[in-house]
Residue, then its C-alpha position, 0 to 999 in steps of 0.5 A: m175704104t169701102q168698095l163704094e167709096l173707092t168707086q166714088c173716088l175714082h169716078l170723081a177723080k176722072t170727072l175732075d180730070l185728075i186721072v184718066s185710068s186705073r190699073m191693078i199691078n201685082g195687087v197694087l192699084y195705080v192711077y194714071d194722069a193725062a200725061g201717063q204718069k202713074k201713082p199708087w192709089d194710097s198716095f193719090v187718095s192721101d192727096y185727094p180724099l173723098e171729102r176733098l173730091r166732093a168739095m172740088i165737084d161742089r165748087r165746080q158746080i156752083r162756080p158763077t158763069t159769065a154772061t155773054 
C-alpha cells in the first residue's frame, strides 16, 4: 500500500465514522474507534480495503433522501 492509499483509507474511514484516530506504537499503526478500542492497521485494512471504503462512500452519496 502506498502512502497515498494509506492516507485515502484513513480519510475515508474517518469520514465513515469507522475510526476516530490513528497512532503509531512501536512501529505498528493502530486505529481507534469511537469507543476507544484499538485495532492494528493490517487487521482493519483487511476488513475495510480501499475499494470497499470507496464503495461505502459512493453508496452514502447516492442514497435517496426522503422529502419532507
